[in-house]
Each structure stands twice: as C-alpha cells, then as structure tokens.
C-alpha positions as CSV (number, residue, x, y, z in Angstrom):
1,X,0.0,0.0,0.0
2,X,1.5,3.3,-1.0
3,X,1.2,6.8,0.6
4,X,-1.3,8.1,-1.9
5,X,-3.7,5.2,-1.2
6,X,-3.4,5.8,2.5
7,X,-4.2,9.5,2.1
8,X,-7.2,8.6,-0.2
9,X,-8.6,6.1,2.4
10,X,-8.1,8.6,5.2
11,X,-9.8,11.4,3.3
12,X,-12.6,9.1,2.0
13,X,-13.3,6.3,4.5
14,X,-16.3,5.2,2.5
15,X,-13.8,3.6,0.1
16,X,-12.7,1.1,2.8
17,X,-13.7,-2.5,2.0
18,X,-12.5,-6.1,2.7
19,X,-9.6,-5.8,0.3
20,X,-8.3,-2.6,2.0
21,X,-8.8,-4.4,5.4
22,X,-6.4,-7.1,4.3
23,X,-3.8,-4.6,3.1
24,X,-4.1,-2.6,6.3
25,X,-3.7,-5.7,8.4
26,X,-0.5,-6.5,6.6
27,X,0.7,-3.0,7.0
28,X,0.0,-3.0,10.8
29,X,1.8,-6.4,11.1
30,X,4.8,-5.0,9.3
31,X,4.8,-1.6,11.0
32,X,3.2,-2.1,14.4
33,X,3.7,1.5,15.6
34,X,2.3,3.2,12.4
35,X,-0.6,5.0,14.0
36,X,-2.3,6.1,10.8
37,X,-2.4,2.5,9.6
38,X,-4.0,1.4,12.9
39,X,-6.6,4.2,12.7
40,X,-7.5,3.2,9.1
41,X,-7.5,-0.5,10.0
42,X,-9.9,0.0,13.0
43,X,-12.1,2.3,10.9
44,X,-12.1,-0.3,8.1
45,X,-13.2,-3.1,10.4
46,X,-15.9,-0.8,11.8
47,X,-17.2,0.0,8.3
48,X,-17.3,-3.6,7.1
49,X,-18.8,-4.6,10.5
50,X,-16.1,-7.2,11.3
51,X,-16.2,-9.3,14.4
52,X,-12.5,-8.4,15.0
53,X,-13.3,-4.7,15.4
54,X,-13.3,-4.7,19.3
55,X,-10.0,-6.6,19.5
56,X,-8.3,-4.3,16.9
57,X,-9.8,-1.2,18.5
58,X,-8.1,-2.1,21.8
59,X,-4.7,-2.5,20.1
60,X,-5.2,0.7,18.0
61,X,-6.1,2.8,21.1
62,X,-2.7,2.0,22.6
63,X,-0.8,2.7,19.4
64,X,-2.5,5.9,18.2
65,X,-0.9,9.0,19.7
66,X,-3.8,11.4,19.0
67,X,-6.8,10.0,20.9
68,X,-9.1,12.9,20.1
69,X,-8.5,12.6,16.3
70,X,-8.9,8.9,16.5
71,X,-12.2,9.2,18.3
72,X,-13.5,11.8,15.8
73,X,-12.3,9.6,12.9
74,X,-14.1,6.6,14.2
75,X,-17.3,8.5,15.0
76,X,-17.4,10.3,11.7
77,X,-19.9,8.9,9.2
78,X,-18.6,10.8,6.2
79,X,-15.3,12.3,5.3
80,X,-14.6,15.7,6.8
81,X,-15.3,18.5,4.2
82,X,-13.7,21.9,4.3
83,X,-15.8,24.6,2.7
84,X,-14.1,26.2,-0.2
85,X,-14.9,29.7,-1.1
86,X,-15.8,30.2,-4.8
87,X,-13.5,32.7,-6.4
88,X,-15.1,35.9,-7.6
89,X,-15.2,36.5,-11.3
90,X,-13.9,40.1,-11.5
91,X,-13.2,40.1,-15.3
92,X,-16.3,42.2,-16.1
93,X,-16.3,44.1,-12.8
94,X,-16.4,47.8,-12.8
95,X,-15.0,50.2,-10.2
96,X,-18.5,50.8,-8.8
97,X,-19.0,47.0,-8.3
98,X,-15.9,46.5,-6.2
99,X,-17.1,48.2,-3.0
100,X,-20.2,46.0,-3.2
101,X,-18.1,42.9,-3.5
102,X,-16.1,44.0,-0.4
103,X,-19.3,44.5,1.5
104,X,-20.5,41.0,0.6
105,X,-17.2,39.6,1.7
106,X,-17.3,41.5,5.0
107,X,-20.9,40.5,5.6
108,X,-20.1,36.8,5.0
109,X,-17.1,37.0,7.4
110,X,-19.2,38.7,10.1
111,X,-22.0,36.1,9.7
112,X,-19.7,33.1,9.8
113,X,-17.4,34.3,12.7
114,X,-20.0,35.1,15.3
115,X,-18.0,33.2,17.9
116,X,-15.4,35.9,18.4
117,X,-15.1,37.0,22.0
118,X,-16.4,40.4,22.8
119,X,-14.8,42.9,25.1
120,X,-17.1,42.2,28.0
121,X,-14.3,41.8,30.5
122,X,-12.8,45.3,30.2
123,X,-13.4,45.9,33.9
124,X,-11.6,42.7,34.7
125,X,-8.6,43.8,32.7
126,X,-8.6,47.2,34.4
127,X,-8.8,45.5,37.8
128,X,-5.9,43.2,37.0
129,X,-3.9,46.2,35.9
130,X,-4.7,47.9,39.2
131,X,-3.7,44.8,41.1
132,X,-0.5,44.6,39.1
133,X,0.3,48.3,40.0
134,X,-0.4,47.6,43.7
135,X,2.0,44.6,43.6
136,X,4.7,46.7,41.9
137,X,4.3,49.5,44.6
138,X,4.4,46.9,47.4
139,X,7.5,45.2,46.1
140,X,9.2,48.6,45.8
141,X,8.5,49.3,49.5
142,X,9.3,45.7,50.5
143,X,12.7,46.0,48.9
144,X,13.7,48.4,51.6
145,X,12.6,46.0,54.3
146,X,14.3,43.0,52.7
147,X,17.2,42.0,54.9
148,X,19.2,38.8,54.7
149,X,22.7,37.9,55.5
150,X,23.3,37.0,51.9
151,X,22.2,40.5,50.9
152,X,24.7,41.9,53.4
153,X,27.5,39.7,52.0
154,X,26.6,40.9,48.5
155,X,26.9,44.5,49.6
156,X,30.2,43.8,51.2
157,X,31.5,42.2,48.0
158,X,30.4,45.3,46.1
159,X,32.1,47.5,48.7
160,X,28.8,49.1,49.7
161,X,29.7,48.9,53.3
162,X,27.1,51.5,54.5
163,X,24.2,49.4,53.0
164,X,25.7,46.2,54.4
165,X,25.8,47.7,57.9
166,X,22.2,48.9,57.6
167,X,21.1,45.3,56.6
168,X,23.1,43.8,59.5
169,X,21.5,46.3,61.9
170,X,18.0,45.3,60.7
171,X,18.9,41.6,61.1
172,X,20.2,42.3,64.6
173,X,16.8,43.9,65.5
174,X,14.8,41.2,63.7
175,X,16.7,38.3,65.4
176,X,17.7,39.5,68.9
177,X,19.0,36.1,69.9
178,X,21.7,36.5,67.3
179,X,22.5,40.1,68.1
180,X,26.0,39.3,69.3
181,X,26.8,37.6,66.0
182,X,25.5,40.6,64.0
183,X,27.3,43.1,66.2
184,X,30.6,41.2,65.4
185,X,29.7,41.3,61.7
186,X,29.0,45.0,61.9
187,X,32.4,45.6,63.5
188,X,34.1,43.5,60.8
189,X,32.3,45.5,58.1
190,X,33.2,48.8,59.6
191,X,36.9,47.7,59.7
192,X,36.7,46.7,56.1
193,X,35.1,50.1,55.3
194,X,38.0,51.9,57.1
195,X,40.6,49.7,55.3
196,X,39.1,50.5,52.0
197,X,39.1,54.3,52.8
198,X,42.8,54.1,53.6
199,X,43.5,52.3,50.3
200,X,41.6,54.9,48.3
201,X,43.7,57.8,49.8
C-alpha cells in the first residue's frame, strides 16, 4: 500500500472494504507503531462490521498517539469536508461594483465568525492592571525591608559597606537572639570600610 492510497482512504473512509482491510492488516503487522495504519484498520473493520473490530480497537487505542483525532475519525460517518470559497469573477467588474463585493465579503465574514469573544471583560482587565500596579508598589516598598545575611554579603563584596551595615543592623533587630553575631559582623564590616578608605587615599 502506497502513501497516496493511505491518504485517499483517510480522506474518504467510505472507500474502505475487505480488500483494504487485508492490506491494512499486513501494514500494521509489518509496521506495528504506524498509528495512521492502525486508525484506518480500525475504521475499516468498523465500516465492514467485522467481528474483530473490538480486538483491533483495543490494540489501536494503545498505538494511536492522538486519541481525540482517533475518536473523531471513528465516529465520523462521512469524510470531513472543508468549505471552499468560490473565487469571484472580476473580469467584467467595474469600479463601482468592487465596493459592493467588499461588503459582501465583510458580511459573509461577520455572519460566519460570530463566535469571536467580545470585550465584556474590560473591567476585569482594568482590575488586573490595578492589582499589578499595587503589587509593583508593594514590592518597591518591601525591597527596603528586605534584609538577609546574603544581601549583606553581596553589599560587602560590592564594597557598599554602608548598605551592608544597615542590613546587618536590621537583622540584629529582627533576630535579637543573634545580636552578638550581627554586632561582630557590623564591626568587621566597619573595619573593612576603614581599610578601603585608607587604600583609596
């Protein structure tokens, strides 16, 4: 069975018969993980009302990777058709007739695409924007309250000793049980600050 025949059978499942069932069985035996072949084989057995349909269906379900497509393919009674727009014959059209053709095209689009979401949720979008703004403002104020030993170490490495001392003082107040440790760290940072001042001179 060649690729063109597979595409034809997939597009027109009404062409499936006992001959194609035998071909598809050979194909699934040769290529057991070929999901399109399993889909067509199961559909073929369904169309010819074979007793093996249930058994093959169980095997096909395991091997087909797109279960939704498989379910739609099995439940479809006819081949899926895609509406094709007829081209306009504009050979004899005049300049006055073109706007009318545009209006027809726009009207057809508007009538067929009625499922487009409307802007009903504008208030929700505005509320989300306000919430976002509040979060930004809060995070800006929280940044000043953020105090960790890691942040103090980063400030020390960046030679921003004043900020490091402020962070260590906040930590000392936040964790009074470790105040001796933080007092020692503050002294060390002040010494580093003095050493760096002397090196700069």
